[in-house]
MARZALUM-752774 format. One record per atom (N, C-alpha, C, O, CB): residue number from 1; residue in one letter; chain; atom name; x negated, y negated, z. Coordinates in nm, 2 decimals, decimal comma, padded with zeros to 4 digits. Glycine has a CB too. Layout:
BEGIN
> NUM / A / A / CA / X / Y / Z;
...
END
This chain:
BEGIN
> 1 / M / A / N / 09,30 / -18,50 / 11,56;
> 1 / M / A / CA / 09,45 / -18,47 / 11,56;
> 1 / M / A / C / 09,53 / -18,59 / 11,62;
> 1 / M / A / O / 09,48 / -18,65 / 11,72;
> 1 / M / A / CB / 09,48 / -18,34 / 11,65;
> 2 / S / A / N / 09,64 / -18,61 / 11,56;
> 2 / S / A / CA / 09,72 / -18,73 / 11,61;
> 2 / S / A / C / 09,79 / -18,69 / 11,74;
> 2 / S / A / O / 09,83 / -18,78 / 11,82;
> 2 / S / A / CB / 09,82 / -18,77 / 11,50;
> 3 / I / A / N / 09,81 / -18,56 / 11,77;
> 3 / I / A / CA / 09,88 / -18,52 / 11,89;
> 3 / I / A / C / 09,80 / -18,57 / 12,01;
> 3 / I / A / O / 09,85 / -18,62 / 12,11;
> 3 / I / A / CB / 09,90 / -18,37 / 11,89;
> 4 / L / A / N / 09,67 / -18,54 / 12,01;
> 4 / L / A / CA / 09,58 / -18,59 / 12,12;
> 4 / L / A / C / 09,59 / -18,74 / 12,14;
> 4 / L / A / O / 09,59 / -18,79 / 12,25;
> 4 / L / A / CB / 09,44 / -18,54 / 12,10;
> 5 / K / A / N / 09,59 / -18,81 / 12,02;
> 5 / K / A / CA / 09,60 / -18,96 / 12,03;
> 5 / K / A / C / 09,73 / -19,00 / 12,10;
> 5 / K / A / O / 09,73 / -19,09 / 12,18;
> 5 / K / A / CB / 09,58 / -19,02 / 11,89;
> 6 / T / A / N / 09,84 / -18,93 / 12,06;
> 6 / T / A / CA / 09,97 / -18,96 / 12,12;
> 6 / T / A / C / 09,97 / -18,94 / 12,27;
> 6 / T / A / O / 10,01 / -19,02 / 12,35;
> 6 / T / A / CB / 10,08 / -18,88 / 12,05;
> 7 / I / A / N / 09,91 / -18,83 / 12,31;
> 7 / I / A / CA / 09,91 / -18,79 / 12,46;
> 7 / I / A / C / 09,82 / -18,90 / 12,53;
> 7 / I / A / O / 09,86 / -18,95 / 12,64;
> 7 / I / A / CB / 09,85 / -18,65 / 12,48;
> 8 / F / A / N / 09,71 / -18,94 / 12,47;
> 8 / F / A / CA / 09,62 / -19,04 / 12,53;
> 8 / F / A / C / 09,70 / -19,17 / 12,54;
> 8 / F / A / O / 09,69 / -19,23 / 12,65;
> 8 / F / A / CB / 09,50 / -19,05 / 12,45;
> 9 / E / A / N / 09,77 / -19,21 / 12,44;
> 9 / E / A / CA / 09,84 / -19,34 / 12,45;
> 9 / E / A / C / 09,95 / -19,33 / 12,55;
> 9 / E / A / O / 09,97 / -19,43 / 12,62;
> 9 / E / A / CB / 09,90 / -19,37 / 12,31;
> 10 / V / A / N / 10,02 / -19,22 / 12,56;
> 10 / V / A / CA / 10,12 / -19,21 / 12,66;
> 10 / V / A / C / 10,06 / -19,22 / 12,80;
> 10 / V / A / O / 10,12 / -19,28 / 12,89;
> 10 / V / A / CB / 10,20 / -19,07 / 12,65;
> 11 / H / A / N / 09,95 / -19,16 / 12,82;
> 11 / H / A / CA / 09,88 / -19,17 / 12,95;
> 11 / H / A / C / 09,84 / -19,31 / 12,99;
> 11 / H / A / O / 09,86 / -19,36 / 13,10;
> 11 / H / A / CB / 09,76 / -19,08 / 12,96;
> 12 / V / A / N / 09,79 / -19,38 / 12,89;
> 12 / V / A / CA / 09,75 / -19,52 / 12,91;
> 12 / V / A / C / 09,87 / -19,60 / 12,94;
> 12 / V / A / O / 09,87 / -19,69 / 13,03;
> 12 / V / A / CB / 09,68 / -19,58 / 12,78;
> 13 / N / A / N / 09,98 / -19,58 / 12,87;
> 13 / N / A / CA / 10,11 / -19,66 / 12,89;
> 13 / N / A / C / 10,16 / -19,63 / 13,04;
> 13 / N / A / O / 10,20 / -19,72 / 13,11;
> 13 / N / A / CB / 10,21 / -19,62 / 12,79;
> 14 / F / A / N / 10,15 / -19,50 / 13,07;
> 14 / F / A / CA / 10,20 / -19,46 / 13,21;
> 14 / F / A / C / 10,12 / -19,53 / 13,32;
> 14 / F / A / O / 10,17 / -19,58 / 13,41;
> 14 / F / A / CB / 10,20 / -19,31 / 13,22;
> 15 / F / A / N / 09,99 / -19,53 / 13,30;
> 15 / F / A / CA / 09,90 / -19,59 / 13,40;
> 15 / F / A / C / 09,92 / -19,74 / 13,41;
> 15 / F / A / O / 09,93 / -19,79 / 13,52;
> 15 / F / A / CB / 09,75 / -19,56 / 13,36;
> 16 / T / A / N / 09,94 / -19,80 / 13,29;
> 16 / T / A / CA / 09,97 / -19,95 / 13,29;
> 16 / T / A / C / 10,10 / -19,98 / 13,37;
> 16 / T / A / O / 10,10 / -20,07 / 13,45;
> 16 / T / A / CB / 09,97 / -20,00 / 13,15;
> 17 / N / A / N / 10,20 / -19,90 / 13,34;
> 17 / N / A / CA / 10,33 / -19,92 / 13,40;
> 17 / N / A / C / 10,32 / -19,90 / 13,55;
> 17 / N / A / O / 10,38 / -19,97 / 13,63;
> 17 / N / A / CB / 10,44 / -19,83 / 13,34;
> 18 / L / A / N / 10,25 / -19,79 / 13,59;
> 18 / L / A / CA / 10,23 / -19,76 / 13,73;
> 18 / L / A / C / 10,16 / -19,87 / 13,80;
> 18 / L / A / O / 10,20 / -19,91 / 13,91;
> 18 / L / A / CB / 10,15 / -19,63 / 13,75;
> 19 / T / A / N / 10,06 / -19,93 / 13,74;
> 19 / T / A / CA / 09,98 / -20,04 / 13,81;
> 19 / T / A / C / 10,07 / -20,16 / 13,82;
> 19 / T / A / O / 10,07 / -20,22 / 13,93;
> 19 / T / A / CB / 09,86 / -20,07 / 13,72;
> 20 / A / A / N / 10,15 / -20,19 / 13,72;
> 20 / A / A / CA / 10,24 / -20,31 / 13,72;
> 20 / A / A / C / 10,34 / -20,28 / 13,83;
> 20 / A / A / O / 10,38 / -20,38 / 13,90;
> 20 / A / A / CB / 10,31 / -20,33 / 13,59;
> 21 / F / A / N / 10,39 / -20,16 / 13,84;
> 21 / F / A / CA / 10,49 / -20,13 / 13,94;
> 21 / F / A / C / 10,44 / -20,15 / 14,08;
> 21 / F / A / O / 10,51 / -20,21 / 14,17;
> 21 / F / A / CB / 10,53 / -19,98 / 13,93;
> 22 / M / A / N / 10,31 / -20,11 / 14,11;
> 22 / M / A / CA / 10,25 / -20,12 / 14,24;
> 22 / M / A / C / 10,24 / -20,27 / 14,27;
> 22 / M / A / O / 10,27 / -20,32 / 14,38;
> 22 / M / A / CB / 10,11 / -20,05 / 14,25;
> 23 / F / A / N / 10,19 / -20,35 / 14,17;
> 23 / F / A / CA / 10,17 / -20,49 / 14,20;
> 23 / F / A / C / 10,31 / -20,56 / 14,22;
> 23 / F / A / O / 10,31 / -20,66 / 14,30;
> 23 / F / A / CB / 10,10 / -20,56 / 14,08;
> 24 / M / A / N / 10,41 / -20,51 / 14,16;
> 24 / M / A / CA / 10,54 / -20,58 / 14,18;
> 24 / M / A / C / 10,59 / -20,56 / 14,32;
> 24 / M / A / O / 10,66 / -20,65 / 14,38;
> 24 / M / A / CB / 10,64 / -20,52 / 14,08;
> 25 / F / A / N / 10,56 / -20,45 / 14,39;
> 25 / F / A / CA / 10,61 / -20,42 / 14,52;
> 25 / F / A / C / 10,52 / -20,46 / 14,63;
> 25 / F / A / O / 10,54 / -20,42 / 14,75;
> 25 / F / A / CB / 10,65 / -20,27 / 14,53;
> 26 / K / A / N / 10,40 / -20,52 / 14,59;
> 26 / K / A / CA / 10,31 / -20,56 / 14,70;
> 26 / K / A / C / 10,35 / -20,69 / 14,76;
> 26 / K / A / O / 10,28 / -20,73 / 14,85;
> 26 / K / A / CB / 10,17 / -20,57 / 14,64;
END
């Protein structure tokens, strides 16, 4: 199903942004 793929991609994007956010404020 493409819905699961979309959710997975959103999670990956969120994690990547969160990591970049943490590194920016370190």
